[in-house]
N, C-alpha and C positions, 0 to 999 in steps of 0.2 A: 554128890560131888563139892556141889556147893556149901553145904552144911560141914562137911570136912573142911574145906576153907576157911569157912568162917570160925570154925573151932581152932585153926592153925594159924592163923594171921594176929591175933591179939597176942599169942606165945612167941612170937618172932620180934614183934616190938618194932614196928617200921619208924624209923626217925621222923619227925616232922620238922623242915628247915624253915618254916614260918615265913612270913613274906618278906622281909629282908630290905634290906635300902640298896638301891642300883648304885653301882660303881660310878666315880668320878668320870665323866665324858660318856655316858651313856645316852646322851641325847643326840650326838652325832651318829651312834650306833642306830638308834631308832630310827633317823632322818634316812640314813643311807638304807634300811629294810623299808621304809616307805616308798623310795625311788624306785627300788628293785620290785616291789610288789607292784606299782604301777607299769614300770617296763614289761615286766612279764605277763600282765594282763593285758596289753597292747600287743603283745606277740603271738597270745592265744587268738585274740580278735583277727589279727592279720593272718594266723594259721589257717582259721575258718572260712576267712575270705579268701583265701588261695586255694583251699580244697575246692570250695565253691565253684571259682572260676575254671578250675581243671576238671570238675563234675560236669560244668556247662560244654567247655572244649570236648570233651571224651563223648559226652550225649550227642553232640553235634557230629561226630565223626562215626558213632555207630556201634561205639564199644562201651560197654555197660559193665557195672560190678568191680573196675579196678581202682576206683575213687575209695571204696569203702575201705580199705585198709588204712589210707592217708587220714580219713574222717576218724576212723577209731582211735588212732595215735594222736590226734589232736585233741580230741574230745576226753581221751585219758589224762592228757597234759592240764587239759582246764580243769579236770576233777582234782587231781593232785593238788595245784595251785589252791582251787578252791578249799579243800579240807587241809591245807599245810597248817593254817594258825588253829584250827580245831585239834589237829594231832598233836601238834606242841602244847597246848593249852592243857590237853589231857595225860600229856608225858609230864607235865611241870606240877599238875595238882594234884 
């Protein structure tokens, strides 16, 4: 399969957009993306701390296992946040 794709891709002629120049005002966009990154990272940390607090309360009450779903969702969000820049870089290159 890989050999087939390697033979077909040169025939397709995928265009190379090059590096290019950023449009005017892109500094403001990068600043906004930086702020968003910090805010979402803080939210992920707060989410993990919230799940940890809920785990402590549930354990104290003797109810086990209900916190696993919440922790899974928070960890999935953290993984998505961590891989966002890599995914976008892969798509753009």
